[in-house]
C-alpha positions as CSV (number, residue, x, y, z in Angstrom):
1,M,-15.8,10.6,6.1
2,N,-14.2,9.1,9.1
3,K,-11.7,11.7,10.2
4,A,-10.4,9.6,13.1
5,R,-9.6,6.7,10.9
6,I,-7.9,8.8,8.2
7,L,-5.7,10.4,10.9
8,K,-4.9,7.0,12.5
9,L,-4.0,5.7,9.0
10,A,-1.7,8.6,8.4
11,D,0.0,8.0,11.8
12,V,0.4,4.3,11.2
13,I,1.9,4.8,7.7
14,E,4.2,7.6,9.0
15,R,5.5,5.6,12.0
16,R,5.7,2.3,10.0
17,E,3.6,0.6,12.6
18,I,2.5,-2.4,10.5
19,K,5.5,-4.7,10.8
20,R,7.0,-6.0,7.5
21,L,4.7,-3.9,5.4
22,G,6.4,-1.2,3.2
23,F,4.7,1.6,1.4
24,N,4.3,2.0,-2.4
25,M,1.4,3.7,-4.2
26,R,1.8,1.5,-7.2
27,N,0.4,-1.7,-5.5
28,W,-2.4,-2.3,-3.2
29,F,-0.6,-5.4,-2.0
30,A,2.5,-7.0,-3.5
31,D,5.2,-9.4,-2.5
32,R,8.9,-8.6,-3.3
33,V,8.5,-5.3,-5.2
34,A,11.9,-3.7,-5.8
35,N,10.8,-0.1,-5.5
36,W,9.5,0.4,-2.0
37,D,9.8,3.1,0.5
38,H,9.9,1.3,3.8
39,G,9.1,-1.9,5.4
40,G,10.5,-5.2,6.7
41,N,12.5,-8.1,5.4
42,C,9.7,-9.8,3.6
43,G,9.5,-7.2,0.9
44,T,5.7,-6.8,1.0
45,V,4.3,-3.4,0.2
46,A,0.9,-1.7,0.1
47,C,-0.5,1.7,-0.9
48,I,-2.8,3.9,1.1
49,A,-5.8,1.6,0.4
50,G,-3.9,-1.5,1.2
51,H,-2.7,-0.1,4.5
52,A,-6.3,0.9,5.4
53,V,-7.5,-2.7,4.7
54,V,-4.7,-4.2,6.7
55,L,-5.1,-1.8,9.6
56,F,-8.9,-2.0,9.9
57,A,-9.4,-5.6,8.6
58,D,-11.5,-6.7,11.5
59,D,-14.2,-4.0,11.3
60,G,-16.6,-6.0,9.2
61,K,-16.3,-3.9,6.1
62,V,-13.5,-5.9,4.5
63,N,-14.3,-8.7,2.0
64,K,-11.4,-10.8,3.2
65,T,-12.0,-13.7,0.8
66,R,-12.0,-11.3,-2.2
67,T,-8.9,-9.5,-1.0
68,R,-6.9,-12.6,-0.2
69,K,-7.5,-14.2,-3.7
70,R,-4.5,-12.4,-5.2
71,R,-1.0,-11.9,-4.0
72,C,-0.3,-8.8,-6.1
73,I,-3.0,-6.3,-6.9
74,S,-1.9,-3.3,-9.0
75,A,-3.6,-0.3,-10.5
76,F,-1.5,-0.9,-13.6
77,E,-2.9,-4.3,-14.3
78,P,-5.0,-4.5,-17.6
79,Q,-8.0,-6.0,-15.8
80,Y,-8.0,-3.2,-13.2
81,S,-11.3,-1.5,-12.6
82,F,-12.0,0.9,-9.7
83,G,-14.4,-0.5,-7.1
84,D,-13.3,-4.1,-7.8
85,T,-11.4,-5.1,-4.6
86,V,-9.2,-3.4,-2.2
87,E,-10.1,0.2,-2.9
88,A,-13.8,-0.5,-2.4
89,D,-13.1,-1.9,1.1
90,A,-10.8,1.0,1.9
91,Q,-13.5,3.5,0.7
92,A,-16.0,1.9,3.1
93,I,-13.4,1.7,6.0
94,L,-12.5,5.4,5.7
95,G,-16.1,6.5,5.0
96,L,-15.2,8.2,1.7
97,T,-17.3,9.0,-1.3
98,K,-16.4,7.2,-4.5
99,R,-15.0,10.5,-5.8
100,Q,-12.8,11.0,-2.8
101,A,-11.7,7.4,-2.8
102,H,-10.8,7.5,-6.5
103,A,-8.9,10.8,-6.1
104,L,-7.0,9.3,-3.1
105,F,-6.2,5.9,-4.3
106,V,-5.7,6.5,-8.1
107,P,-4.6,10.1,-8.4
108,H,-4.6,11.7,-11.9
109,D,-1.2,12.8,-13.2
110,V,0.8,11.4,-10.3
111,I,3.7,9.0,-10.8
112,L,2.4,6.4,-8.3
113,P,5.7,4.6,-7.6
114,N,7.4,7.9,-6.8
115,V,5.0,8.9,-4.1
116,T,6.8,9.0,-0.8
117,T,5.5,8.0,2.6
118,E,5.7,11.7,3.7
119,Q,3.7,12.9,0.7
120,A,1.0,10.3,1.3
121,V,0.8,11.2,4.9
122,E,0.4,14.9,4.1
123,V,-2.4,14.1,1.6
124,L,-4.2,12.0,4.2
125,R,-4.0,14.7,6.9
126,T,-5.2,17.3,4.4
127,L,-8.1,15.1,3.6
128,A,-9.0,14.6,7.3
129,N,-8.8,18.3,8.0
130,T,-10.5,19.7,4.8
131,G,-12.5,16.9,3.3
132,R,-10.5,17.4,0.0
133,V,-7.9,15.1,-1.6
134,S,-5.1,17.2,-2.9
135,W,-2.0,15.8,-4.7
136,A,-1.0,19.2,-5.9
137,K,2.3,19.3,-4.0
138,V,3.2,15.8,-5.3
139,R,2.5,16.8,-8.9
140,R,4.7,19.9,-8.5
141,A,7.5,17.8,-7.1
142,Q,7.5,15.3,-10.0
143,P,10.2,15.6,-12.7
144,E,9.1,17.9,-15.5
145,G,7.4,16.1,-18.4
146,E,6.6,13.0,-16.4
147,T,3.0,12.1,-15.5
């Protein structure tokens, strides 16, 4: 696990340092998504994995051809399979195990579009400091009966 990169990613997401890139856990990358937390005028959003790929794109671990093939990549697409594109690059970039990456990028029982920037940043900092991915506070904050 690359603690320094995880903390840098948390800081960048929190400070909104990637211009014109909003945050939304539903999409790895997407143009003009209506439900987005922050970002610029172009309406482009990315989740934790998408932000990692954009932030560390030049480190040699990103398959840029594979990542650029699609304008919108979402965990809710029927053809989705973990390890297929962006999340595999983000896993390598952040030095995560497959289990950590899956728990971070596709958390169980979490309403992904409702995850806020602040919640994602807290999860990243907890991961960096403990080595564990915990979405427990996010799950407790969800409306009852929704998963």
